[in-house]
N, C-alpha and C positions, 0 to 999 in steps of 0.2 A: 504494500500500500504506500509506504514512504517512497519507494523507488518510482512508482507510478506518478506520485505527486511531483517529484523532482523532474521527471520527464515532461509532464504536462506544463510545467512552468516555462519551458523553452530555454532555460539557462543551461541545462545539462544535456549533452548529446546522448551519452550512454551511461548506464549505471550498472555496476557489477555487484551482485549480492554475494557476500562471503559467508557461507554457513559456518557456525562455530559451536562447539560443545563446551559447556562450562563444567566446573567441578560439581555444581548442583545437578547437572544432567547425568554425569558419569556415575555419581554416587547416589543413584535414585532409590536405593533401599535403606538409606541411613537417615535418621532424624536430622532435620535442618538445625534444630537447636544444639544437637551434639556436635555438629560440624562447624558451627560458627554463624548460622543464620542465613538469611536470604541473600546476603552479599555474595554468596557462592555462585549466583547466577549472573554476576556482574564482572568479577575480577578479570577473566580472560578477555572480555570485550574491551575493557578499559586499557588493558595492557596493549592490545592491538592498536588502539587509538594513539596511545602515548608513544609507541615505537614507529608509527607511521604506516602500519600495514593496512589500515582502513582510515577513511576520512570521517565517517559517521558510524555511530553504533545505535541500534534500536533496542530499547529495553521495554519490558513491562514496568511501568513506573512503580508499582507496589514492591518490586524486587530491589529497588534502589535505596540504600541507606540515606538517612536524612542529610548527612554531610558528604560532599563529593571531593575528590582530589582537587587541589587549587588549580591545576593545569587543565581541568576539564570543565565543561559547562553544558547545561541542558538548553538546547537552542530551539527546540520545536516540540509542540504537542499537537498531534492530529486530533480531529474531533473524537470525543470520548464515546466509547461503546457503553452498553448497559453495565452499570457498576454493581448491580445486585448479586447476591449469592443465590444459588439455586439448590433446593433439596431434591435429590433424585432418589426415589425409593423403589422397593420391589412391589409395594402394595398400592402406592399412589396416595395423594393427599398431602397435607402440610405437616408441620411438627406435631400438632395436636392429634393427628391421626395415627402416629406411630404407636405400635404396641408398647405396653409398659416394659421397661428394661431393654428396649431395642438397642442394637449396636449401630453406631453411626461412624463412618470413616472420615477422618480429617486429621491433618497434622498441624493445622493452624491453631495457635494458642487463642487467637481472637475468636475463631469459630467455636472452639471447644468451650470457652468461657460463656459465650452467648447461648450455645445449646444448653449448657447446664443451668444457666440462669432461668431459662424457660422450662426445662424438663430435667430436674436433678436425678431422675431415675434412669436416664440414658447411659449407655456404656459407650464411651468415646474411644475409638480405636485408631492407632496411627495408620497413615496411608501415604504412599509416595508413588511416583511413576506418572506417565503422561495421562491425559484425559481418557484416551481410548482404553488404556490398561485399567484404569479405575472403573470405568463403566463395565468392562468385561468381568472384572472381579466381583462387582456388585451383582451382575446377572448370574454369576456362578454361586452366589450365596455367601460371599465372604462377610458381608454386612447387610443389615436391613435397609440402610440408606447411606448416601454420601452427600457432602456439601461441596460444591464446586462453583467457580465463577461463571456467571452468565456470559461474560465476554469471551472466556475460553471456549465455551461451546459454540458461540456464534462464529468466531474466527475459524473454527474447524468445520463449520457447516453442519454441526450435530444438533439433532432435536430428539433427545431421548424421551421415551414414553415415561409417564409418571414423574414429570419434572415440575416442581412448584417453586416459583420465585419467592424469595423471602423479603418482607417489607423492609426497605432500607432505613426507615425511621426507627424501627425496633432492632432489626438485625443489621446494625450499621456496618457498611463495607470497610474493607481495609483502605488505608491511605493510598490514593492513586489507583484504586482498582478500576479496571476498564480503560485506563489511559496508557497509550504508548508514549515513550519519551525518546527524543532524538538527542544524542550526546555528541559533542565535538570538542576539539582542542580549543581552549580559550583564546589562543593567539592566532588561530587560523581564520583570518578575516574573510577569505573567499567563501568558506563553508558557513560561517556565521551569517553571511548575507544570503547565500543560496537557500539556506534552510528556512528562511522566512516564508517561502511559498508553501511550506508544509504546516506552518503554525496556525492554530485555531485559538483566537484570543479568549473566548469564553472558557475553553478547556484549560488554557494556561492559568487563568484566574482561579479556577477550581483547584488545580494542582497546587498553586502557590499557597492557597489558604490551608489545604489539608497538610502539606508538607511543613508549613510553618507551625501548625499545631503540634505535629510530631517532634519537630526540632526543639521547640520551646518546652516541651515536656521533658526533654532529655531522654526519651524512651528509645529502646533498641528493638530489633526484630524479635527479641525473646519475650516481649511483653504484649499482653492483650490490649492493644490500643486501636481505636477505629475513628475514622472521620469521613464525613460525606458533605461536600459543598454542592449546592444547586441554586439556580436562579429562580426567584419568586417575585413577580411584579417589578422586575428590573433590578432587584437587590440580590446580593449574595447571602444565602443562608447557610451557615456552617453548623453542622451537628457533630458532636464528638463524644467519645467515652473512654474510660479507663476501667478495666475489670481485674478482679483477682482470678487466679488460675482455676479455682473451683466454681466461678460464676456467682458466688454468694454476695460479693460486693461489685456493684456496677454503678459507677459515677457517670452521669450523663449531663450534657450541657448543650446549649445552642446560643448562637449569636448571629446578628444580622447587620449588614452595612454595605457600603459602596464597594463595587468590585475592584476599583482602583486601589483600595486599601486591603487587598486580599491577605497579604502577609500579616498586617496588623490584626485582622480578624482572627487568624490562627493563633497569634500570640495572646490576644485577649482571652480566647476560650481556654487556652492552656493555663494561663495564670488563674482563671476562675476555678478550674478543676483542681489545680495545685492548692489553692486556698481552701478548698473543701476536702482535702485529704488525699488527693491523687498521689502525692509523693510517697506517702506511707505504703500505699498499695503497690506502687512501682518498686519500691525497695524490697518489699516482701516477695514479689515475683522474681526479682533478680537473685534473691537469696534462696529461691526454690520452694518457698512456702505457699500453701494454698491461698 
């Protein structure tokens, strides 16, 4: 999609796509938390940028840590796909329709906490691998249900039976979920300029608000943190939360303001939740406590 946007802009004659496998892809059977988190899907791409093997890197924004290397910059955000999570089950229906004690596959600490906050009887099982693999294992009976990103299904053209989108106001998505991010070298003026044809301003504002929230919390990818920004009547509405691992504590908040102050919105919401006790929850999570 990014390559097509560049070609349509008329500024680039040809675009070569360089497929890469990251540590996160190669170690698909190991928990992300035990390996160092979602940054494992980023390292190899950023190294290729820094040593000049590629000019641009395309990431799922939710895989990117809050802080980037000084020599790199996020230069474009294409239009956002559906940010919601989807419950795919073997019997159909939503969370309330799962049988008592049902097993649900996810390795996301955020999804785990939100599932348990709604249904503390559920058994949350670790799950890795690509989307096709997860759906095949679900069909084979490995779990009663799994939770995956709607954007991941859409990008693969998959429409599984018995899939139920989860309300993003309650089941708040991950920071940047459904957004692609284009990264370039900060001093590469040519690509900083050319990438403008890929950028979607409303998506950029949403990304800035959500990532500012994450950054000002000081949270890592080991913590159940969520944020979702959307436009309502021309204003940017940012909803966020911090949760304990067992889902028993879920601090939620919301703030609204001008899109041009997206970063300040994220900071304001983070400071509000910190004042209400988010810091204690985050410290407990980092220490491995429920």
